C-alpha positions in Angstrom: 13.4 -24.0 0.2 10.3 -23.1 2.3 7.0 -24.4 0.9 3.4 -23.5 1.6 2.0 -25.5 4.5 -0.9 -27.6 3.4 -2.3 -31.1 3.5 -0.3 -33.0 0.9 -1.4 -36.6 1.3 -4.6 -38.6 1.8 -4.6 -39.5 5.5 -5.3 -43.1 4.7 -2.0 -43.3 2.7 -0.1 -42.7 5.9 -2.2 -44.8 8.2 -4.7 -42.3 9.6 -8.5 -42.5 9.6 -9.6 -39.1 8.2 -12.9 -39.1 10.2 -11.1 -39.8 13.4 -8.6 -37.0 12.7 -11.6 -34.6 12.4 -12.2 -35.2 16.1 -9.2 -32.9 16.7 -11.0 -29.9 15.3 -14.3 -30.9 16.8 -12.7 -31.0 20.3 -10.7 -27.8 20.2 -13.5 -25.9 18.4 -15.3 -25.9 21.7 -12.6 -24.0 23.4 -12.9 -21.3 20.8 -16.7 -21.3 20.8 -16.7 -21.0 24.6 -14.2 -18.1 24.5 -11.5 -20.1 26.3 -9.1 -19.8 23.4 -8.8 -16.9 20.9 -8.0 -19.4 18.1 -5.6 -22.2 17.2 -3.8 -24.0 14.4 -2.7 -27.7 14.5 -0.6 -29.7 12.1 -0.2 -33.5 12.1 2.2 -35.2 9.7 3.4 -38.7 9.2 6.3 -40.0 7.1 7.1 -36.5 6.1 3.6 -35.8 4.7 1.1 -33.4 6.2 -2.1 -35.5 6.8 -4.1 -33.0 8.8 -4.2 -29.2 9.2 -6.9 -27.4 11.1 -7.3 -23.7 12.1 -10.1 -21.9 13.8 -10.9 -18.7 15.6 -8.8 -15.5 15.6 -5.2 -14.4 15.8 -6.6 -11.1 17.0 -10.2 -11.3 18.4 -10.6 -7.6 18.9 -9.6 -6.7 15.3 -11.6 -9.6 13.9 -8.5 -11.1 12.2 -8.7 -14.9 11.7 -6.0 -17.5 12.4 -4.2 -18.1 9.1 -1.6 -20.7 8.0 1.0 -18.0 8.0 0.1 -16.4 11.4 3.2 -15.4 13.4 3.2 -16.9 16.9 5.4 -16.3 20.0 6.8 -19.8 20.6 8.4 -18.9 23.9 10.0 -22.1 25.2 9.8 -23.9 21.9 12.9 -21.7 21.3 14.8 -24.1 23.7 15.1 -27.0 21.2 16.5 -24.6 18.6 19.1 -23.3 21.0 20.0 -26.9 21.9 20.4 -27.7 18.2 22.7 -24.7 17.9 24.8 -25.9 20.8 25.0 -29.4 19.3 26.1 -28.0 15.9 29.1 -26.5 17.8 29.6 -29.8 19.7 29.9 -31.7 16.4 32.5 -29.3 15.3 34.6 -30.1 18.3 34.1 -26.8 20.1 33.5 -28.4 23.5 32.7 -31.7 25.2 29.4 -32.1 27.0 31.3 -32.6 30.2 33.3 -29.4 30.0 32.7 -26.8 32.7 31.0 -23.8 31.3 33.4 -21.5 33.2 35.9 -22.2 30.5 34.0 -19.8 28.3 31.8 -18.0 30.9 34.2 -17.2 33.8 31.5 -15.6 35.8 30.4 -19.2 36.7 33.9 -20.1 38.1 32.7 -20.2 41.7 29.0 -20.8 41.9 27.3 -20.9 45.3 24.4 -23.1 46.3 21.4 -22.2 48.5 21.4 -24.3 51.7 18.8 -22.6 54.0 17.4 -19.2 55.0 15.1 -16.7 53.3 15.3 -14.9 50.0 16.5 -11.8 52.0 19.1 -13.8 54.0 20.1 -16.9 52.1 22.7 -19.2 53.5 24.9 -20.6 50.8 27.8 -23.0 50.3 30.3 -23.5 47.5 29.3 -25.8 44.6 31.0 -29.2 44.9 30.6 -29.8 41.1 31.2 -27.3 38.3 28.2 -26.5 36.0 28.9 -28.4 32.8 27.5 -28.1 29.3 25.2 -31.1 29.7 23.8 -29.5 32.9 22.6 -26.6 30.8 21.1 -28.8 28.1 19.2 -31.0 30.7 18.1 -28.3 33.2 20.2 -29.9 36.0 22.5 -26.9 36.5 20.7 -25.6 39.6 19.5 -22.4 37.9 15.8 -21.5 38.1 13.1 -19.1 36.9 11.6 -16.3 39.0 8.1 -17.2 37.9 8.2 -20.6 39.7 7.2 -19.1 43.1 8.4 -22.4 44.7 11.8 -21.7 46.3 13.5 -18.8 48.0 16.0 -18.5 45.1 13.0 -18.0 42.8 12.2 -14.9 44.9 15.8 -13.7 44.6 15.5 -13.9 40.8 12.3 -11.8 41.0 14.0 -9.2 43.2 16.7 -8.9 40.6 14.2 -8.3 37.8 13.9 -11.9 36.4 10.3 -13.1 36.5 8.6 -13.1 33.1 11.3 -11.1 31.5 14.7 -9.5 32.0 15.9 -6.1 33.4 15.3 -3.3 30.9 18.3 -2.8 28.6 20.3 -5.8 29.8 21.6 -7.9 26.9 22.3 -11.6 27.1 25.8 -11.2 28.3 24.7 -8.9 31.1 21.8 -11.2 32.1 24.2 -14.2 32.2 26.6 -12.3 34.5 23.8 -11.5 36.8 22.5 -15.1 36.9 25.9 -16.2 37.8 25.9 -14.0 40.9 22.7 -15.6 42.3 22.6 -18.8 44.3 21.9 -22.1 42.7 18.8 -24.0 43.9 20.8 -27.2 44.3 24.2 -28.7 43.6 24.8 -29.0 39.8 23.5 -32.4 38.6 21.6 -33.2 41.7 18.1 -32.5 40.4 16.1 -31.2 37.5 14.6 -27.7 37.6 13.2 -25.8 34.6 15.3 -22.7 34.3 17.2 -20.0 32.5 19.8 -22.8 31.7 19.0 -22.6 28.0 19.4 -18.8 28.0 22.9 -19.4 29.5 23.4 -22.1 26.8 22.6 -19.4 24.2 25.2 -17.2 25.7 27.7 -20.1 25.5 26.8 -20.4 21.8 27.6 -16.7 21.3 31.0 -16.9 23.0 32.1 -20.1 21.4 30.9 -19.1 17.9 31.9 -15.4 18.1 28.4 -14.4 16.8 25.3 -12.9 18.4 22.7 -15.6 18.9 20.3 -14.2 16.3 23.0 -14.2 13.6 24.0 -17.8 14.5 20.4 -18.9 14.3 19.9 -17.2 11.0 23.0 -18.4 9.3 23.4 -21.9 10.7 19.8 -23.0 11.2 17.0 -20.8 9.7 18.5 -20.1 6.3 19.6 -23.7 5.7 16.3 -25.1 6.8 14.1 -22.5 5.0 12.7 -21.1 8.2 12.5 -17.5 6.8 9.8 -16.2 9.2 11.5 -17.2 12.4 13.4 -14.7 14.5 13.6 -12.6 17.7 10.9 -10.2 16.3 8.0 -10.7 13.9 8.7 -10.0 10.3 5.0 -9.1 9.8 3.0 -7.2 12.4 -0.1 -7.7 10.3 0.2 -11.4 10.7 1.2 -11.3 14.3 -1.1 -13.0 16.8 -2.3 -11.1 19.9 -1.6 -12.6 23.3 -4.3 -13.6 25.8 -4.6 -14.7 29.4 -7.5 -16.4 31.2 -10.0 -14.2 33.1 -9.6 -15.2 36.8 -13.4 -15.6 37.3 -14.6 -16.9 33.9 -11.4 -18.5 32.5 -12.3 -16.8 29.2 -9.4 -15.5 27.1 -8.8 -11.8 27.6 -6.2 -9.8 25.7 -3.0 -8.9 27.5 -1.0 -6.2 25.7 1.6 -6.0 28.5 3.0 -9.5 27.8 1.8 -9.2 24.2 4.5 -6.6 23.3 7.1 -9.4 23.3 8.1 -10.3 19.7 7.1 -6.9 18.2 10.7 -5.6 18.2 14.2 -7.2 18.6 14.8 -7.4 22.4 17.9 -6.3 24.2 18.3 -9.8 25.6 18.3 -12.5 22.9 16.6 -15.2 24.9 17.6 -18.7 23.8 15.1 -20.0 26.3 12.0 -18.2 25.0 12.5 -15.3 22.6 11.6 -16.5 19.2 8.6 -15.8 16.9 7.8 -18.4 14.3 5.1 -19.8 11.9 3.6 -23.3 11.7 5.3 -23.8 8.4 8.7 -23.0 9.8 8.4 -25.1 12.9 7.0 -27.9 10.9 10.3 -27.8 8.9 12.2 -27.9 12.1 10.3 -31.0 13.3 10.9 -32.7 9.9 14.6 -31.9 10.3 14.5 -33.7 13.7 12.5 -36.6 12.3 15.0 -36.9 9.5 17.9 -37.4 12.0 19.4 -34.0 11.4 18.7 -33.6 7.7 16.0 -31.9 5.6 15.8 -31.6 1.8 19.4 -32.6 1.4 20.7 -30.2 4.0 22.3 -31.8 7.0 22.9 -29.8 10.2 23.4 -32.7 12.6 24.4 -36.3 12.4 21.8 -39.0 13.2 23.8 -40.2 16.3 23.8 -36.6 17.7 20.0 -36.3 17.3 19.6 -39.7 18.8 21.7 -38.6 21.8 19.6 -35.5 22.2 16.4 -37.6 22.2 17.6 -40.0 24.9 16.8 -39.7 28.6 19.9 -38.2 30.3 18.5 -38.2 33.9 20.7 -40.4 36.1 19.7 -44.0 36.2 17.1 -43.4 33.5 14.5 -42.2 36.0 11.6 -40.0 35.1 11.1 -36.3 36.0 8.6 -37.2 38.7 11.5 -38.9 40.6 14.2 -36.5 39.7 12.6 -33.2 39.0 10.6 -30.3 40.4 7.2 -30.4 38.5 6.3 -27.2 36.7 2.7 -27.4 37.7 0.5 -29.8 39.6 -1.6 -30.1 36.4 1.5 -31.3 34.5 2.7 -34.5 36.1 6.0 -35.9 34.8 5.2 -39.6 35.4 6.9 -41.6 32.6 8.8 -38.7 31.1 12.6 -38.2 31.2 14.6 -35.4 29.8 17.2 -35.3 27.0 19.4 -32.6 25.6 16.7 -30.0 25.0 13.5 -32.1 25.0 11.3 -34.1 27.3 11.6 -37.8 26.4 8.8 -40.4 26.9 10.2 -43.3 28.7 7.0 -45.3 29.8 3.7 -44.7 27.9 1.8 -46.8 30.5 3.2 -44.8 33.4 2.5 -41.6 31.6 -1.1 -42.8 30.7 -0.6 -41.7 27.0 -1.1 -43.4 23.6 2.2 -42.0 22.4 5.3 -44.1 21.7 8.3 -44.8 23.9 11.0 -42.4 22.8 8.7 -39.6 21.7 10.5 -36.3 22.3 8.7 -33.0 22.8 8.3 -29.6 24.4 6.0 -26.6 24.4 5.8 -22.9 25.0 4.4 -20.6 27.7 1.5 -19.5 25.5 0.2 -23.0 25.1 2.1 -24.0 21.9 3.4 -27.5 21.7 5.1 -30.0 19.4 6.3 -33.6 19.5 8.3 -36.0 17.3 7.5 -39.7 17.4 10.2 -41.7 15.7 8.5 -45.1 16.1 5.4 -44.0 14.2 7.1 -41.3 12.2 4.6 -38.8 13.4 5.1 -35.1 14.2 2.4 -32.8 15.6 2.2 -29.1 16.3 -0.3 -26.9 18.1 -0.3 -23.1 18.1 -2.3 -20.7 20.1 -1.5 -17.6 22.3 -2.8 -18.3 25.8 -0.6 -17.7 28.7 0.1 -19.7 30.9 0.4 -23.1 29.3 -1.3 -25.0 32.1 -4.6 -23.1 31.7 -6.1 -26.0 29.8 -4.9 -29.6 29.2 -4.5 -28.9 25.5 -1.4 -31.0 25.0 -2.7 -34.1 26.7 -5.9 -34.0 24.6 -4.0 -33.4 21.4 -1.9 -36.5 22.0 -4.9 -38.8 22.5 -6.8 -37.3 19.6 -3.9 -37.8 17.2 -3.2 -41.4 18.3 -6.7 -42.6 18.3 -6.7 -41.8 14.6 -3.8 -44.1 13.8 -5.2 -47.2 12.2 -2.3 -48.5 10.1 
């Protein structure tokens, strides 16, 4: 089912000005020329047709290997929407309700405790007044966290237990989930939004409910049906695999980091539904077209349109945005105007967000500066791939949005 990724329409036929689209490459080329990015690939489609594809620079600077259309990328948190789709496939089959307590399948979460005060070494906790429910995992309102936040004493507790940018050596997803359940929650379930290992726990829920390891469920229920043959928990081609880079603290130029860069080379012990997948632009393009199609692609339907619509709706209480309800990831990534759905950010107010995108656009990105969005109103999907960690190093996503939408003329 998979096809070669290439421009397959005249941009004017789908309402783009071709010259204006060229501004995308003109802008991001400067990042490569200045050594701030190793390379990148971007794809813009409208009404199911690829109108623009640009690539520049290297997937491996030191080896002189260029970015190619079939380069393999660590997509990190762009794994989360896929895990969310997996959960909603089971939801549609009647496996659970969104309001069900997860302890029904994950008994280790039967009696969670919540941080109240104190230090990471001596936290004071209280019992949770509300069980963690399935929808809490999908919306990052469960009270879980990440060790890499460095913003709360519980973050430090995660780090002390081996959870910062990875998981303890040898621990599989079941073991990691058990360990997370033993740690305090940052807040009462449902009280706030905090980006977290919630989607990893959701992946474990998928395993228990389906009776399959997460990689097998992904392959059989999502990747094979959608023709995403190069997506998995390890690269299927080390030759095509991109190296990983971080900014030099003094110059901000991209420098290779082989410590983090080993992720994706081999199947990990912990199958991270929150950040473990490797993919290609062609594969993830197919995933975005499946979403744009309301759960269907090339005659294959995995979800119903109403389910996709529910996922792409803001689930934060009262319809508020993340700025009001959440804990911002970075100061450079404000959440004004963006809510959160079942696995995606959801644009509620373009004016408040100061963006040209459309109300209802849903999106997410990965730690290595990858990103995607789906705009139902304009029938636009966009993808950006590079390998620079962390994702807030440069405002790539903000610029991509304005450069895509300034090219819409019809």
